[in-house]
C-alpha positions as CSV (number, residue, x, y, z in Angstrom):
1,M,0.0,0.0,0.0
2,T,1.4,3.4,-1.0
3,T,1.8,6.3,1.4
4,R,-1.1,8.1,-0.3
5,E,-3.3,5.1,-0.1
6,T,-2.4,4.7,3.6
7,S,-3.2,8.4,4.3
8,S,-6.5,8.1,2.4
9,L,-7.5,5.1,4.5
10,G,-6.5,6.9,7.7
11,K,-8.6,9.9,6.7
12,Q,-11.6,7.6,6.0
13,I,-11.3,5.9,9.3
14,R,-11.2,9.2,11.1
15,L,-14.1,10.6,9.1
16,N,-16.2,7.7,10.1
17,R,-15.7,8.5,13.8
18,L,-17.5,11.9,13.2
19,F,-20.7,10.3,12.1
20,N,-23.4,8.1,13.7
21,A,-23.4,4.6,12.1
22,S,-27.2,4.3,12.2
23,S,-28.3,7.8,11.1
24,G,-25.4,8.7,8.9
25,R,-25.5,12.2,10.5
26,S,-23.1,14.1,12.7
27,F,-23.7,16.3,15.7
28,I,-20.7,18.4,16.8
29,V,-20.3,20.7,19.9
30,P,-17.7,23.5,19.3
31,M,-16.0,24.7,22.4
32,D,-13.2,26.7,20.8
33,H,-14.8,30.1,21.8
34,S,-12.5,30.8,24.7
35,V,-9.7,32.3,22.6
36,A,-12.1,34.8,21.2
37,I,-14.2,35.7,24.2
38,G,-12.4,34.4,27.3
39,P,-13.1,31.5,29.7
40,L,-16.3,29.6,29.2
41,G,-16.4,28.7,32.9
42,P,-14.1,27.8,35.8
43,A,-10.8,25.9,35.3
44,G,-12.4,22.4,35.1
45,H,-15.4,23.5,33.0
46,T,-14.2,21.9,29.7
47,D,-13.5,18.6,31.3
48,A,-16.8,18.6,33.1
49,V,-18.8,19.4,30.0
50,V,-17.0,16.9,27.8
51,A,-17.7,14.3,30.5
52,E,-21.4,15.1,30.2
53,L,-21.4,14.8,26.5
54,G,-20.0,11.3,26.4
55,G,-22.9,8.9,25.5
56,S,-25.3,11.8,24.9
57,G,-25.5,11.4,21.1
58,V,-22.9,14.0,20.4
59,N,-20.3,12.7,17.9
60,A,-17.5,15.2,18.4
61,V,-16.2,18.3,20.2
62,V,-14.0,21.1,18.9
63,L,-11.2,22.3,21.1
64,H,-8.0,24.2,20.8
65,K,-4.8,22.1,21.3
66,G,-3.9,23.5,24.7
67,R,-7.4,23.1,26.0
68,V,-7.3,19.4,25.1
69,R,-4.7,19.0,27.9
70,T,-7.3,20.0,30.5
71,V,-9.6,17.2,29.5
72,A,-9.1,13.6,30.8
73,P,-8.1,11.4,27.8
74,R,-10.8,8.8,28.7
75,R,-13.5,11.4,27.7
76,F,-12.7,10.7,24.1
77,T,-13.7,7.0,24.3
78,E,-17.2,8.0,23.1
79,L,-16.4,11.3,21.5
80,A,-14.3,12.2,18.5
81,L,-11.9,15.1,18.9
82,V,-11.6,18.0,16.4
83,V,-8.7,20.3,17.0
84,H,-9.2,23.9,15.9
85,L,-6.2,25.4,14.1
86,S,-7.2,29.1,13.7
87,A,-8.0,32.0,16.1
88,S,-8.6,35.6,16.8
89,T,-9.7,37.6,19.9
90,D,-12.5,40.1,20.4
91,F,-9.8,42.6,21.3
92,A,-8.3,42.6,17.8
93,P,-8.5,45.7,15.6
94,D,-9.9,43.4,12.9
95,T,-11.8,40.5,14.5
96,T,-12.3,38.9,11.0
97,A,-8.5,38.3,10.7
98,K,-8.1,34.6,11.6
99,V,-4.6,33.3,11.9
100,L,-3.2,29.7,12.2
101,V,-2.3,28.8,15.7
102,G,-1.6,25.1,15.3
103,E,-0.4,22.5,12.8
104,V,-2.0,19.3,11.6
105,A,1.0,17.2,12.9
106,E,0.4,18.7,16.4
107,A,-3.3,17.7,16.2
108,L,-2.3,14.2,15.1
109,R,0.1,13.8,18.0
110,I,-2.6,14.6,20.6
111,G,-5.1,12.2,19.1
112,A,-7.3,14.3,16.9
113,D,-9.8,12.7,14.6
114,A,-10.1,15.9,12.5
115,V,-9.0,19.5,12.4
116,S,-10.9,22.6,11.7
117,V,-10.1,26.0,10.2
118,H,-12.2,29.2,10.3
119,I,-12.2,31.3,7.1
120,N,-13.8,34.7,6.8
121,V,-14.3,35.4,3.1
122,G,-14.5,39.1,2.6
123,S,-12.1,39.9,5.4
124,P,-9.3,42.3,4.6
125,T,-7.0,39.3,5.3
126,E,-8.9,37.0,3.0
127,A,-5.9,36.2,0.8
128,R,-3.8,34.9,3.7
129,Q,-6.7,33.0,5.1
130,L,-7.3,31.2,1.8
131,A,-3.6,30.4,1.6
132,D,-3.8,29.0,5.1
133,L,-6.8,26.8,4.2
134,A,-4.9,25.4,1.2
135,H,-1.8,24.8,3.3
136,V,-3.8,22.9,6.0
137,A,-5.7,20.9,3.4
138,A,-2.4,19.7,1.8
139,E,-1.0,18.7,5.2
140,C,-4.3,16.9,6.0
141,D,-4.0,14.9,2.7
142,R,-0.4,14.0,3.5
143,L,-1.2,12.9,7.1
144,G,-4.6,11.3,6.6
145,M,-6.5,13.9,8.7
146,P,-10.0,15.1,7.8
147,L,-10.5,18.9,7.5
148,L,-13.6,20.8,8.5
149,A,-13.7,24.3,6.9
150,M,-15.8,26.7,8.9
151,M,-16.8,29.2,6.2
152,Y,-18.3,32.7,6.8
153,A,-18.9,35.8,4.8
154,R,-17.6,38.6,7.0
155,G,-15.8,41.9,6.3
156,P,-16.3,45.3,4.8
157,A,-18.2,44.1,1.7
158,F,-20.9,42.5,3.9
159,E,-21.3,45.4,6.3
160,P,-24.4,47.7,5.9
161,S,-22.6,50.1,3.6
162,G,-20.8,47.3,1.7
163,T,-21.3,46.0,-1.9
164,F,-22.9,42.8,-0.6
165,A,-24.7,44.2,2.4
166,G,-27.3,41.8,3.8
167,Q,-26.2,39.0,1.5
168,G,-23.8,37.1,3.8
169,G,-26.5,34.4,4.4
170,S,-27.9,34.3,0.9
171,T,-28.0,31.1,-1.1
172,A,-25.6,32.5,-3.7
173,V,-23.0,33.5,-1.1
174,L,-23.3,30.3,1.0
175,S,-22.9,28.2,-2.1
176,H,-19.8,30.2,-3.0
177,L,-18.4,29.6,0.5
178,A,-19.0,25.8,0.0
179,A,-17.3,26.0,-3.4
180,V,-14.2,27.7,-1.8
181,A,-14.0,24.9,0.8
182,T,-14.4,22.3,-1.9
183,D,-11.9,23.8,-4.3
184,L,-9.2,24.3,-1.7
185,G,-9.3,20.8,-0.4
186,A,-11.6,20.6,2.7
187,D,-13.4,17.3,3.5
188,L,-16.4,18.9,5.3
189,V,-17.8,22.4,5.4
190,K,-19.7,24.3,8.1
191,L,-21.9,27.2,7.0
192,P,-24.5,29.6,8.5
193,W,-28.2,28.7,8.1
194,A,-29.6,30.1,4.9
195,G,-32.8,31.2,6.5
196,S,-35.2,28.6,5.1
197,V,-35.3,24.9,4.3
198,A,-35.7,25.6,0.6
199,A,-32.7,28.0,0.5
200,M,-30.5,25.6,2.5
201,R,-31.4,22.7,0.3
202,E,-30.2,24.7,-2.7
203,V,-26.9,25.3,-0.9
204,V,-26.5,21.6,0.0
205,A,-27.3,20.5,-3.5
206,S,-24.5,22.7,-4.8
207,S,-21.9,21.2,-2.6
208,P,-19.9,18.0,-3.2
209,L,-18.9,18.2,0.5
210,P,-21.0,17.2,3.4
211,V,-22.5,20.4,4.9
212,Y,-22.9,21.3,8.6
213,V,-25.1,24.1,9.7
214,A,-23.8,26.3,12.5
215,G,-26.2,26.7,15.5
216,G,-25.3,30.3,16.0
217,E,-26.7,32.3,18.9
218,P,-28.6,30.4,21.5
219,K,-32.2,30.0,20.3
220,G,-34.0,30.4,23.6
221,S,-36.3,27.6,24.7
222,L,-35.8,24.0,24.0
223,A,-38.9,24.2,21.7
224,D,-37.1,26.9,19.6
225,V,-33.9,24.7,19.5
226,A,-36.0,21.7,18.4
227,A,-37.8,23.7,15.7
228,F,-34.5,25.0,14.3
229,T,-32.9,21.6,14.4
230,S,-35.8,20.0,12.6
231,A,-35.7,22.6,9.9
232,V,-31.9,22.2,9.4
233,L,-32.3,18.4,9.1
234,D,-35.1,18.8,6.6
235,S,-32.7,20.7,4.4
236,G,-30.6,17.5,3.8
237,V,-27.5,18.5,5.7
238,A,-25.0,16.0,6.9
239,G,-24.9,17.4,10.4
240,L,-25.1,20.5,12.6
241,T,-23.1,22.1,15.3
242,F,-24.4,23.7,18.6
243,G,-21.9,25.4,20.9
244,R,-23.3,27.8,23.5
245,T,-26.7,26.2,23.3
246,V,-25.1,23.0,24.8
247,F,-22.1,24.0,26.8
248,A,-23.8,27.0,28.5
249,A,-27.0,25.1,29.3
250,P,-27.9,24.3,32.9
251,S,-27.4,20.7,32.0
252,P,-25.2,20.2,28.9
253,R,-26.0,16.5,28.8
254,A,-29.8,17.1,28.8
255,A,-29.5,19.8,26.1
256,A,-27.2,17.5,24.0
257,R,-29.5,14.5,24.3
258,S,-32.6,16.4,23.3
259,I,-30.8,17.7,20.1
260,A,-29.2,14.3,19.4
261,R,-32.5,12.5,19.5
262,L,-33.6,14.7,16.5
263,V,-30.3,14.5,14.7
264,H,-30.0,10.7,14.8
265,Q,-33.6,9.8,14.2
266,P,-34.2,8.1,10.8
267,P,-34.2,10.9,8.2
268,T,-37.5,11.6,6.5
269,H,-36.2,13.9,3.8
270,L,-33.1,13.1,1.7
271,V,-31.8,15.3,-1.1
272,A,-30.4,13.6,-4.2
273,V,-26.8,14.5,-3.5
274,E,-26.8,12.7,-0.1
275,S,-27.2,9.3,-1.9
276,E,-23.9,10.0,-3.6
277,R,-21.9,10.4,-0.4
278,P,-21.7,7.0,1.2
279,Q,-17.9,7.4,1.7
280,W,-18.6,10.1,4.3
281,T,-20.8,8.0,6.6
282,A,-19.9,5.2,8.9
């Protein structure tokens, strides 16, 4: 077996860990927010939350490399680990300027099942961010590591006075973001919600990659979360991500389980492109 074949096999094995074997869907809880906004809780918060998520139906968590060290390794028996490689803080003059703060090889050494990179298309530093995405994708192919591209349209062009004001969540822009992730070598893409099932279906249909929808700001009541989750799943996505809705809940485990029951129930609506993606499911 050649090195390329071995890395491809390794990537497939790791990809399968991100998905539920029965539903073929994926539910990820990002907890990489602390670089941007500060501590999410007391010193043991991350370990405590990750402990609650094990066996809840969550498939993976997203953490920065240093934060992984604060979590007991046994927590990842039932959860896949995605190591986030890019960052910025809310103190920065330009909060859209994401920079790489980790390498794929580092993530591999600490046991990651995948890595993620946040890209802001439209940022003044877009050119560097795109180059970073391409660099990470090449390293992921070499080392057999799946890459989740978290794609957003943010920057002057999307501000109220910009050329594309109000279009950051449009079908055309979201499809373009998915195309960038595809063309530069990502394996999975995370996008904002398009606003409706029909619009998101159109985005999903345009993308050769499995699409995750970002949960965004907390939705309020569990009924609101359930309604949003159901709409997202009806659009034919491969998975979704909820961060603050889960880790900031009074009971992260209860919140995760209520969402996971919806994510992993037998799908009632499948778009055509999903049947062409068996290689991405367990």
